[in-house]
C-alpha positions in Angstrom: 3.4 -8.5 -4.9 2.4 -6.0 -2.2 4.2 -2.6 -2.5 3.6 1.2 -2.0 3.4 3.1 -4.8 4.1 7.4 -5.2 1.8 8.0 -8.1 2.1 11.7 -7.5 3.9 13.9 -5.1 2.7 15.3 -1.9 1.3 14.5 1.3 1.7 10.8 2.8 -1.9 10.8 2.0 0.3 9.8 -1.7 1.5 6.6 -0.6 -0.6 3.8 -2.0 -0.7 0.3 -1.2 -1.0 -2.4 -4.1 -0.9 -4.7 -6.4 1.6 -5.1 -8.8 3.8 -7.5 -10.8 6.8 -9.1 -9.6 10.0 -8.1 -10.9 12.5 -10.1 -12.1 16.5 -9.3 -11.4 18.8 -8.4 -14.5 22.1 -10.6 -14.5 23.9 -8.7 -11.9 20.9 -8.7 -9.5 19.2 -10.5 -6.9 15.7 -11.0 -5.9 15.1 -10.8 -2.0 12.2 -11.6 -0.5 11.8 -8.0 2.2 11.2 -8.9 5.6 12.0 -5.3 7.0 12.4 -1.7 5.8 14.3 1.1 6.7 12.0 4.9 6.8 14.6 7.7 5.9 13.9 11.2 5.5 15.4 11.0 2.0 12.2 9.1 1.6 9.7 12.2 2.6 12.1 14.5 -0.1 11.2 12.1 -2.9 7.8 11.9 -1.8 6.9 15.4 -2.2 9.2 15.8 -5.0 11.9 17.6 -3.4 14.8 15.0 -3.2 18.5 15.9 -5.2 18.3 11.9 -7.2 14.8 12.4 -8.7 12.6 9.4 -9.4 10.2 9.2 -12.2 6.7 9.2 -11.1 5.2 6.6 -10.3 7.8 4.8 -7.7 8.2 2.5 -5.2 9.7 4.6 -2.0 12.3 3.5 0.1 16.4 3.3 0.4 17.4 0.1 2.2 15.8 -3.2 3.0 16.8 -6.5 5.0 15.4 -9.7 3.7 16.2 -13.4 2.5 17.7 -13.9 -1.3 15.4 -16.1 -3.6 16.8 -15.5 -6.9 20.4 -14.5 -8.5 21.0 -13.4 -12.0 23.6 -15.4 -13.8 26.5 -13.5 -13.4 26.4 -13.1 -9.4 28.9 -14.6 -8.2 29.3 -13.8 -4.4 25.6 -14.0 -3.1 23.4 -17.5 -2.6 19.7 -18.2 -2.6 18.8 -18.3 1.0 21.0 -16.0 2.4 20.0 -13.8 4.6 21.3 -10.0 3.4 20.9 -5.7 3.7 20.4 -4.0 0.6 19.9 -1.4 -1.4 17.3 -2.0 -3.8 17.8 -0.6 -7.5 13.9 0.8 -7.8 13.2 1.1 -4.2 12.7 -1.1 -1.2 8.6 0.1 0.6 7.9 -3.8 -1.3 7.7 -7.6 -0.7 9.9 -8.3 -3.0 13.1 -6.3 -4.2 16.0 -6.0 -6.8 19.5 -5.4 -5.8 22.8 -4.9 -7.5 25.4 -7.7 -6.2 27.9 -5.0 -5.5 25.3 -3.0 -3.2 24.0 -6.3 -1.5 25.8 -6.8 1.9 25.6 -11.0 3.5 23.9 -10.1 7.4 25.8 -13.0 10.0 23.1 -14.5 12.6 24.0 -12.5 15.2 22.4 -9.5 13.8 18.4 -9.4 13.8 16.2 -8.2 10.8 15.3 -5.0 12.3 19.5 -3.9 13.2 20.3 -5.2 9.4 17.2 -3.0 7.9 17.8 0.3 10.3 21.6 0.0 9.6 22.3 0.4 5.5 21.6 4.2 5.3 22.4 5.8 9.1 25.6 3.3 9.7 26.6 3.4 6.2 26.3 7.4 6.4 27.7 8.5 9.4 31.0 5.7 9.2 31.7 7.5 5.3 31.3 10.8 7.2 33.4 10.1 10.2 35.9 8.1 9.6 36.2 9.1 5.4 35.5 12.5 4.2 36.3 14.4 8.0 39.1 11.2 8.8 38.9 11.7 12.7 41.5 11.2 15.0 41.0 9.2 18.2 40.5 13.0 20.8 39.3 15.0 18.3 35.6 16.4 18.8 32.6 16.1 17.3 29.2 18.3 17.5 26.3 16.1 15.9 23.4 17.7 14.9 19.7 16.7 15.0 21.2 13.9 17.1 18.2 11.6 17.9 17.6 10.8 14.9 19.1 7.5 13.1 22.2 9.0 11.6 22.4 11.2 14.9 22.3 8.1 17.2 24.6 6.0 15.1 27.1 8.8 14.3 26.8 9.0 18.4 28.4 6.1 19.0 30.8 5.4 16.1 32.6 8.5 16.7 33.2 7.0 20.6 34.2 3.8 18.7 36.7 5.9 16.8 38.5 8.2 19.7 36.4 11.1 20.1 36.5 13.4 22.9 34.4 15.5 23.4 31.0 14.4 21.7 28.5 17.2 21.8 24.6 16.3 20.0 22.1 19.1 19.4 18.3 18.0 19.8 15.0 19.8 18.8 13.3 18.9 22.5 14.3 18.2 26.2 12.0 15.0 25.9 15.2 13.6 23.5 18.0 14.4 25.8 17.9 11.4 27.7 18.8 8.8 25.0 21.5 11.2 23.9 22.9 11.2 27.7 22.5 7.2 27.7 24.2 7.1 24.9 27.5 8.8 26.6 27.3 12.1 25.0 29.4 14.8 26.7 26.3 17.7 26.4 23.4 17.6 25.0 21.9 21.1 24.0 18.3 21.5 22.9 18.8 24.4 20.2 15.6 25.6 20.7 16.3 27.3 24.0 20.1 26.6 24.6 23.4 28.2 22.0 25.0 25.4 21.0 28.0 27.5 20.1 28.4 28.3 23.9 28.3 24.7 25.0 30.5 24.0 22.3 33.1 26.4 23.2 32.7 25.8 26.8 33.1 21.9 26.4 36.5 22.8 24.9 38.2 25.9 26.6 37.0 28.1 23.6 38.9 26.3 20.7 36.0 24.4 19.4 35.3 21.0 17.8 37.3 19.4 14.7 33.9 17.5 13.1 30.8 19.2 12.8 28.0 16.6 11.2 25.1 19.3 10.3 21.7 17.8 8.1 19.9 20.9 8.8 22.0 23.4 6.9 20.4 27.5 7.0 21.3 29.6 10.0 22.3 27.1 11.8 25.0 25.4 9.5 26.2 29.2 9.2 26.8 29.5 13.2 28.8 26.4 13.2 31.7 28.1 12.0 31.9 30.1 15.2 32.6 26.4 17.1 34.8 25.0 14.3 38.1 24.5 15.7 40.7 25.6 13.5 41.8 22.6 10.5 37.8 21.6 11.6 35.7 20.0 9.2 31.8 20.8 8.6 30.3 18.0 6.8 26.5 19.4 5.5 24.9 16.0 4.4 21.0 17.8 4.5 18.9 20.5 3.9 15.8 19.6 6.3 15.5 23.4 7.5 15.0 24.7 4.1 16.8 27.7 4.0 20.0 28.5 2.5 23.2 29.3 4.2 25.5 31.9 3.5 29.3 31.2 4.4 31.6 33.2 4.8 34.8 31.8 2.8 37.4 34.6 3.5 37.5 32.8 7.4 38.6 28.8 5.7 41.9 29.5 4.6 43.5 31.3 7.3 41.7 29.1 9.7 42.4 25.5 7.0 38.9 24.7 8.1 36.9 23.0 5.2 33.1 22.9 4.5 32.3 20.1 3.1 29.1 18.2 1.4 28.2 14.4 1.5 25.1 12.4 0.1 25.4 8.4 0.7 22.7 8.3 -2.1 25.0 10.0 -4.5 27.8 7.9 -3.3 26.2 4.6 -4.1 24.7 5.8 -7.7 28.2 7.2 -9.0 30.9 5.0 -7.0 28.6 1.5 -5.8 32.2 -0.3 -5.5 33.2 2.3 -2.3 30.4 1.3 -0.5 31.3 -2.2 0.1 34.2 -1.0 2.1 32.2 1.2 4.3 29.8 -1.8 5.0 32.5 -3.9 5.7 34.1 -1.6 8.3 30.1 -1.4 9.8 28.8 -4.9 9.8 31.1 -6.1 12.3 30.1 -3.2 14.9 27.0 -3.9 14.8 27.5 -8.4 15.1 30.1 -7.8 17.8 27.4 -5.0 19.6 30.2 -2.4 19.7 26.9 -0.6 18.1 23.6 -0.6 18.4 20.6 0.2 16.2 18.1 2.5 18.2 14.6 1.5 16.7 12.3 4.2 17.3 9.2 2.7 16.0 8.0 -0.3 14.0 4.4 -0.2 11.4 3.1 -2.8 8.9 4.1 -1.5 5.4 0.4 -0.9 4.3 0.4 1.4 7.0 3.7 3.2 5.7 1.9 6.6 5.3 1.3 6.3 9.4 5.8 6.5 9.5 5.4 9.5 7.6 3.2 11.8 9.2 5.1 9.9 12.6 8.5 10.8 11.1 7.4 14.1 9.5 6.3 15.1 13.6 10.0 15.5 14.7 8.8 13.5 18.0 10.3 10.2 16.7 13.9 8.7 18.2 16.3 6.2 16.2 15.8 4.6 13.3 11.5 3.6 11.9 10.7 1.1 10.4 8.0 -1.1 8.1 7.6 -5.0 8.8 6.6 -6.4 5.3 
C-alpha cells in the first residue's frame, strides 16, 4: 500500500510518500480502507519529534481517518466488513490501509460525509471532552476560546453554543479569520496580536470574567487568562503551541475556587480508551443532525502531505485540513 513515512525528525520534507507492506489486523482490530485523513497540529509535533506521546522511527503519522472496513479480527463483535467508520488508527493514518482497535472505531451514518467523518474525531472529541466532561460547562456560563479559527476552535464554539454557553469569546491571530467566527455566532472575536482579550472579556462580562477558558497556546497567554477567569472558573490547557512555559500563581487559585487543568485527547485514547466511546456517542448525533458542522479549510492528496503540513504551519489556515486517499 501507499503510505507517508517519517524516517527522521524534521521539516515537512521528511514526509516520504512510499510503498510499504499491507498491515494485517490483530484479534481485536479492524482493517480500514482509508478514504479521508484528518491533519492535526499533533502530526506536526510528532514529525519534528516534539509530541508528548513519543513515536519510534520510522512511523506513519496521523491520528484520525474515515473509511470502510475491509477485514475484522476474530474477537471483533460489533463491527462488520463494508461498514463506514471513523477511527483512531493504531499505527498512523496517512496511508491507504489502517488498523484500529474495535474500541476506537465508530460506525458513521450516511448523513455524515467522508470529509466530515475524517474531520471530526480529534477536534470534536477534544472539544466535547473539555467542555462537557472536564469543565462541566453549564447553561449560561461564559467561554473564552483561543486560536478559535482552527479545527478544535471552530468545533468548540459550536458545541459550546449547543451546551448553552453565553457569552462565547473567540481569539484569532489575524483579522482575516474574524468573519468565520462571526458567521459561527461568536459573541466577540479578538485579534490577540492587536487587541487585549482580557479587556474585551472583562468588558463583556461586567468585570466578572468567563467561567471556562480553552487554551492550546500556553506561555504568557495562559498567564493572562487568569486575569479574566471568574470565581469557580476552569482554565483548560490542551496544548503548548507558543513553546513557552507559563508561571501559575497558585496563591490566587484556592481563595477564588478557580482551577487550572491539563487535557490531552491522545492520552485519554491511550490510557482510557473505553471513555472515548461515550464522547463519540455524544458527538456523532450532533453532526448527523446538523447541530454542528465541520469547517473544512483545505484538502490535499495523500501524496502532498508535506504541502498540507506547510499550509498548517503557515498559520493561515482555518478549520480542518484533510488528506484524500
